[in-house]
C-alpha positions as CSV (number, residue, x, y, z in Angstrom):
1,X,52.6,51.0,56.1
2,X,51.4,47.7,57.4
3,X,50.3,47.5,61.1
4,X,53.1,45.0,61.8
5,X,55.8,47.4,60.4
6,X,54.3,50.3,62.3
7,X,54.4,48.3,65.5
8,X,58.1,47.5,65.0
9,X,58.9,51.2,64.2
10,X,57.1,52.2,67.5
11,X,59.1,49.6,69.4
12,X,62.4,50.9,67.9
13,X,61.4,54.5,68.7
14,X,60.8,53.5,72.4
15,X,64.0,51.4,72.5
16,X,66.2,54.3,71.1
17,X,64.3,56.8,73.3
18,X,65.2,54.8,76.4
19,X,68.8,54.9,75.4
20,X,68.6,58.7,75.0
21,X,66.9,59.1,78.4
22,X,69.5,57.0,80.2
23,X,72.4,58.4,78.2
24,X,71.3,61.9,79.0
25,X,71.0,61.1,82.7
26,X,74.4,59.4,82.9
27,X,76.0,62.3,81.0
28,X,74.4,64.7,83.4
29,X,75.7,62.9,86.4
30,X,79.2,62.6,84.9
31,X,79.7,66.0,83.3
32,X,77.3,68.5,84.8
33,X,79.1,71.5,86.2
34,X,79.0,72.1,90.0
35,X,79.2,75.3,92.0
36,X,80.9,75.0,95.4
37,X,79.3,77.0,98.2
38,X,81.1,78.0,101.4
39,X,78.8,79.7,104.0
40,X,79.6,81.1,107.4
41,X,77.4,79.5,110.0
42,X,78.4,80.4,113.6
43,X,81.3,80.9,116.0
44,X,81.7,79.0,119.3
45,X,84.2,78.6,122.1
46,X,83.7,74.9,122.3
47,X,85.1,72.6,119.6
48,X,82.3,71.2,117.4
49,X,81.8,67.4,117.2
50,X,82.8,67.3,113.6
51,X,86.3,66.5,112.4
52,X,88.8,68.5,110.4
53,X,89.5,71.5,112.5
54,X,92.1,73.8,110.8
55,X,93.9,76.7,112.4
56,X,94.0,80.1,110.8
57,X,97.8,79.8,110.3
58,X,97.3,76.7,108.1
59,X,95.3,78.6,105.5
60,X,96.6,80.4,102.5
61,X,96.5,84.2,102.5
62,X,93.4,84.2,100.2
63,X,91.6,81.7,102.5
64,X,92.6,83.8,105.5
65,X,91.1,86.9,103.9
66,X,87.9,85.0,103.1
67,X,87.5,83.7,106.7
68,X,88.3,87.2,108.0
69,X,85.6,88.8,105.8
70,X,83.1,86.1,106.9
71,X,83.9,86.7,110.6
72,X,83.5,90.5,110.2
73,X,80.2,90.0,108.5
74,X,81.2,91.6,105.2
75,X,80.5,88.5,103.1
76,X,79.2,85.3,104.6
77,X,78.5,83.4,101.4
78,X,81.1,82.4,98.8
79,X,80.6,80.5,95.5
80,X,83.4,78.9,93.5
81,X,83.7,77.1,90.3
82,X,86.3,74.6,91.7
83,X,86.8,73.2,95.2
84,X,90.5,74.2,95.4
85,X,90.1,77.6,97.1
86,X,87.6,76.4,99.7
87,X,89.0,76.2,103.3
88,X,88.1,73.6,105.9
89,X,84.6,73.7,107.4
90,X,85.9,74.5,110.9
91,X,88.6,77.2,111.4
92,X,90.1,77.9,114.8
93,X,91.2,81.5,115.1
94,X,92.2,83.2,118.4
95,X,90.7,80.4,120.5
96,X,87.3,80.6,118.8
97,X,86.0,78.0,116.5
98,X,84.3,79.3,113.3
99,X,81.9,76.9,111.6
100,X,81.3,77.0,107.9
101,X,79.0,74.9,105.7
102,X,80.3,73.5,102.5
103,X,78.0,72.1,99.8
104,X,77.8,71.8,96.0
105,X,74.9,72.5,93.6
106,X,74.5,72.0,89.9
107,X,75.3,75.0,87.8
108,X,72.2,75.3,85.7
109,X,73.6,78.2,83.6
110,X,76.5,76.1,82.2
111,X,76.1,74.5,78.8
112,X,77.5,71.2,80.0
113,X,74.4,71.0,82.2
114,X,71.9,72.0,79.5
115,X,72.9,69.4,76.9
116,X,72.3,66.2,79.0
117,X,69.0,67.6,80.3
118,X,67.9,68.4,76.7
119,X,68.8,64.9,75.5
120,X,66.9,63.3,78.4
121,X,63.9,65.5,77.7
122,X,64.0,64.4,74.0
123,X,64.0,60.8,75.1
124,X,61.0,61.4,77.4
125,X,59.1,63.1,74.5
126,X,59.9,60.3,72.1
127,X,58.7,57.7,74.6
128,X,55.5,59.7,75.1
129,X,55.0,60.1,71.4
130,X,55.4,56.4,70.7
131,X,52.9,55.4,73.3
132,X,50.4,58.0,72.0
133,X,50.9,56.7,68.5
134,X,50.2,53.1,69.7
135,X,47.1,54.1,71.6
136,X,45.8,56.2,68.7
137,X,45.7,53.1,66.4
138,X,44.9,50.5,69.1
139,X,43.0,52.3,71.9
140,X,41.5,49.2,73.5
141,X,44.6,46.9,73.8
């Protein structure tokens, strides 16, 4: 293979690898699975400065049960696949404000998360390989 053809092949490998890297990252952001966490923080008599206070009567029976278990100390951390069953962050019950934290994390055990990470990793390896190939044949350029 001529040096000129090898150089074009390395260029195309880097070009395609950049698309793999960016495509994997975009797919990860768009399709990665999330876990929704709902964690009991504290209870207070004064209303917190945050918005969205919900009374206990406005919750569904399942949400009321969840809040009651958290207040009793039986279970203070809940993890859900979807955001539907998560109550509001501040629940007022019997004149006391109960503050919860709500946040999401990536579900690393889901296959929709593994695929995009693997595609991005292959892109990084291809870029690294193309640069190593270039430096092996032209170390002083």
